N, C-alpha and C positions, 0 to 999 in steps of 0.2 A: 505496499500501499502507501504511497505517497505520502507524507505527511504535509510535504507540501501547497501542494491541493488543497488538501481540507484546509488547512490555516486560510490561505486564500480565499475558498468557497463561502469558510465562516465569514472572512472579513467582509465577501460582500456582501452574503446574505445579512451580519450583522446592518449595516446601509441600507439596502431595497428593506427588511424590516422596518427600519424606523424611518423612512419617509412614507413608504407606504405609513404606515402609521400616524404617522406625523399631516401626510394629504388624507387621510381617512378621517380626522379630528379635524382638521381646519378647512379643509376646501369640500368634503360630502358631509362634515359635521354628522359622521357618524362614530359616537365618543365612545358604546359601547365595543364596536370592531377594533377600532384604534387601538382601547383597553389590550383587549385579546391580541393584538399582532405586536403592542408592544411587550406584552407578557412573555410574545414569543426568546426576543432575544435572549434573556439564558439559556433557553433550549438550544444554541446555538454550541456556547460553551459544551454544556452536555455531552450533545453529539461531538467535538472533538475532543472533550476528554473522555469518553469514551475510544472510541477510534485509534487514537493514540495507547491508550491502555488494551485494550483485541488485538494492535499490532505489535507489541511486547509480549504480552502476557499469552496470548494464542495461534497470533500466525509466529510464533519463536523470533518475531526483525531483532537483531541488533539496533543500539536507540542511536541513533547518527542525531544531526546535527537538529533535524527538524526535530523531534522529538523532542527536544532542550527546545527551543524553539516556540512548539505548540504547548509548553507546560507555562512558558515565563509570558506569552501570550494570551492565556487561561488566567494570568494574576494582574496581567494590566488589563483587560473589561473587567473584573468583577472589581478591581481597585478605582477605573478611570472609568466603565462605562456609564455609571448616572452624570457624573461631572458631565463629556460628550453630549447625552440625549440631554439635557437640563438646557445647555449652550444650546443645540442643535432646535430644540420647543422651542426657546426663544427666539432664538434667527425665524420661524419660521411660524409663531407666533405673531409677529411684530411684521414682516415679510408678505402671511396674506390672511392674516383673520383683526389687526389691526390692535397689537397686542403693543406697550412698550419697548421702546427701544432696547434691548439688549446691552447690560453692562459690560465695560471693557474691564481690561486686567490692568490693573490701575498703577500706573508708569513710576510712581517715586510714593514717599512715605510709607505711616506708616498698615496699608491699609498693602503695599507694594511685598510688604514684608511676608503682613500675616498669609498674603497668597501663595507667599513661598513656601513657606513654610507648611501648610493646608497640602501643597502639589507635596510636599517630598513627604508629608507624614502617608502621602495618600500610594507612592515611592516606594515607602515600607510596607504598607500592605498589598503592593503586588508582590515584591521578594519574599514578605511572607509566605503567602499563598501561591507561589512560583517556587519553592523550599520545599512547602507541605505534598504538593502535587505532585515535586522531583523526587521527592522520601517516597510519598504513596507505591510511588508507582515504582522505584526499585524494590521496596519492599516484596510487594506482588509476585513479579516476576519472579524476584529472589534466584537472581545468574550477575554477580559483579561483574563478568567477563561483555555478559552482553547491556549492562547500565551503565555501562564505567563512565559513556561519556552524558551519561548525566546527573554525574555527580559536577563533575567542571562545569556546569551550566548552573549549579549551586554558588560556587565562588563569583560567577560571573555578572547574576544578577543584584551579590552583594556588592564587587567591585562598584557598578554602575549604579548601584542608591548611593556608595561612597563618595564617589566624583558627583553624582547628583550633588549631596550632602552639601559640600563644600563650594560645589559652583555656582548654585543657586542662594538656597535662604542664609545659608552662612556668607557668603559672599555680601549677597542683595544688606543684611541684617546689619555690617560691619561697610557697608556703602553711604548706608542709608544714615548710620549713626556720625560719621563722618559728616557729612550733609551738611546740615548746620553750623557746623565750624568753619567749611571753607562758606558758606554765605556768611560768618561775622566778621570772618580774614577779608573777604571782598569790601567791606567798609571802610 
């Protein structure tokens, strides 16, 4: 089984289901059907998890890059999916239903710092979920020779989480803390 194709199908499915649900809600005004469609988004994650597990456990595949990527993709969609859906929903509502203009990401100040820390918190959730999925699949397959690649992914996802920590919330916090001092020095 080609897991990369499954990941791409889930990503395309995510956007198709999301836009179908929002179009049904705002253009056709069918709220119940819209809710049902939007509730199908997590089913795509479940399908991908099932495919990865089946491929490794039942089909006897050896874990490769794509299996690890699939687990991290699952963590990402669970951690960031609600935020993405809310942003697209706000845009769709504004564009097609006269809703208020969506809020933009703050550029400076305390709001920007809070935004970066929340996003990093989501990344931590992503890393925890990906680690749990990778560990769970490794445990289910119970063949270290076939699941060695998955252990490497645990390190990768936490490395990215660490880089994100330094590059965004810490960096923005430090630069924003220095900002008032820069303004008063300029006077």
